[in-house]
C-alpha positions in Angstrom: 13.8 -10.8 -9.9 12.0 -8.0 -8.1 8.8 -6.7 -9.7 8.7 -3.2 -11.1 6.5 -2.2 -8.2 9.1 -3.3 -5.7 11.8 -1.4 -7.5 9.5 1.6 -7.8 9.1 1.6 -4.0 12.8 1.2 -3.4 13.5 4.1 -5.7 11.0 6.3 -4.0 12.4 5.4 -0.5 15.9 6.6 -1.7 14.6 9.8 -3.2 15.4 13.1 -1.4 11.7 13.9 -1.0 11.3 10.7 1.0 14.5 11.0 3.0 13.8 14.6 3.9 10.1 14.3 4.8 9.4 10.7 5.9 11.0 8.8 8.8 13.3 6.1 7.4 11.7 3.5 9.7 8.3 4.2 8.3 6.5 1.3 6.7 5.4 1.5 3.1 1.7 0.7 2.7 0.0 -1.0 -0.3 0.1 1.2 -3.3 -2.9 2.5 -5.2 -3.3 4.1 -8.6 -4.3 7.6 -9.4 -5.3 8.4 -13.0 -5.0 12.0 -14.3 -4.8 13.3 -17.8 -4.6 9.8 -19.3 -1.6 8.9 -17.2 -1.2 6.5 -14.3 0.4 7.6 -11.1 1.1 5.5 -8.0 0.5 6.7 -4.5 2.5 5.1 -1.7 1.2 5.6 1.9 3.7 5.6 4.7 2.7 4.5 8.2 4.3 4.2 11.6 5.7 0.9 12.6 8.4 1.3 15.3 10.5 -1.9 15.5 11.7 -3.1 18.9 14.4 -5.8 19.1 13.2 -9.2 20.2 9.5 -8.1 19.9 7.3 -10.7 18.2 4.7 -8.1 17.0 5.3 -4.6 15.5 2.9 -1.9 16.5 1.1 -0.2 13.6 0.1 3.4 13.4 -2.0 5.1 10.8 -0.5 6.4 7.5 0.9 9.9 8.1 2.1 10.8 4.6 1.8 9.8 0.9 4.1 10.2 -2.1 2.7 10.0 -5.6 4.8 9.4 -8.6 4.3 8.7 -12.3 4.2 4.9 -13.0 6.1 5.2 -16.3 8.9 7.5 -15.1 9.0 7.5 -11.4 8.8 11.3 -11.3 7.5 12.4 -8.0 4.5 14.7 -8.5 3.2 15.1 -4.9 4.0 14.7 -1.3 1.1 14.9 1.2 1.2 15.2 4.9 -1.9 13.4 6.2 -1.6 15.1 9.6 -2.3 18.4 7.8 -4.8 17.1 5.2 -6.8 14.6 7.2 -8.9 12.5 4.7 -10.9 10.8 7.4 -11.6 13.1 10.3 -13.5 10.4 12.3 -10.4 8.2 12.2 -7.9 7.8 15.0 -4.6 9.2 13.5 -2.4 9.6 16.5 -2.5 6.3 18.3 -1.6 2.7 17.7 -4.3 0.9 15.6 -2.9 -2.6 15.4 0.1 -4.9 15.1 2.0 -6.9 12.5 1.8 -9.8 11.8 -2.0 -9.8 11.7 -3.9 -13.1 12.2 -4.3 -13.9 8.4 -0.5 -14.0 8.0 0.7 -14.9 11.5 0.9 -18.6 10.6 2.9 -18.1 7.4 6.7 -18.6 7.4 8.8 -15.6 6.6 9.5 -17.2 3.2 5.9 -17.9 2.5 4.9 -14.3 3.4 7.7 -12.9 1.2 6.5 -15.2 -1.7 2.9 -14.0 -1.4 4.1 -10.4 -1.2 6.2 -10.8 -4.3 3.2 -12.4 -6.1 1.0 -9.4 -5.2 3.7 -6.9 -6.3 3.9 -8.7 -9.6 0.1 -8.4 -9.9 0.4 -4.6 -9.1 2.8 -4.4 -12.1 0.0 -5.9 -14.2 -2.6 -3.5 -12.6 -0.6 -0.4 -13.3 0.5 -1.5 -16.8 -3.1 -2.5 -17.7 -4.5 0.8 -16.5 -1.8 2.8 -18.4 -2.5 0.9 -21.6 -6.2 1.1 -21.3 -6.4 -2.7 -21.5 -8.6 -5.2 -19.7 -7.7 -7.7 -17.0 -7.6 -11.4 -17.8 -10.4 -13.6 -16.6 -9.9 -14.4 -12.9 -7.2 -11.7 -12.5 -9.4 -9.4 -10.2 -10.4 -12.3 -8.0 -6.8 -13.4 -7.5 -5.6 -9.9 -6.8 -8.4 -9.4 -4.3 -7.6 -12.7 -2.5 -3.9 -11.8 -2.2 -4.6 -8.2 -1.1 -7.2 -9.4 1.4 -4.7 -11.9 2.8 -1.8 -9.4 3.1 -3.5 -6.1 3.9 -3.2 -5.1 7.5 -6.8 -5.1 8.8 -6.1 -2.3 11.2 -4.9 -0.1 8.4 -7.7 -1.0 5.9 -10.0 1.8 7.0 -7.2 4.3 6.4 -6.5 2.9 2.9 -10.2 3.2 2.1 -10.2 6.8 3.2 -7.2 7.5 1.0 -8.5 5.6 -2.1 -12.1 4.7 -1.7 -12.8 3.9 -5.4 -9.8 1.7 -5.7 -10.5 -0.3 -2.6 -14.2 -0.6 -3.3 -13.4 -2.1 -6.6 -10.4 -4.3 -5.8 -11.1 -5.1 -2.1 -14.9 -5.1 -1.6 -15.9 -4.7 2.0 -16.3 -8.0 3.8 -20.0 -8.9 4.3 -20.8 -9.2 8.0 -22.1 -12.7 8.9 
């Protein structure tokens, strides 16, 4: 059974705001929470990933838009064009920044990747529900969430995610320490 987060993303991708303003072939990035007025909202970044038949790797381009919606209702509260409001002026926003699959997941089977992805989405359900209820995370939850996110996040898109949600990624995906 799909997680609430997966269903949330599917619903947003079918919404007229998405279909009118975001290219259907856009990839959906890893969500992040936004808290405002005691409520939890979910921001979904959308990035370029043109697919070419028989190509082993998919080119990745930086996020170009976000849509934010209320976690509890799915009501869209904001669309943002990142080409207009550039949150990271030093970043390269108009050229290819990487490819998928990235090295950390390249050795996984499609089934294994989908299982890890489903596991992370289920943890996102817990994240958003816990934030909304004002609860606390179970022992070990944050470390497990970080490990899954670290595995699945596209390294070439990570700087863009950090520009979009620095507090979230600093907390749940601490920067790797250089050796």
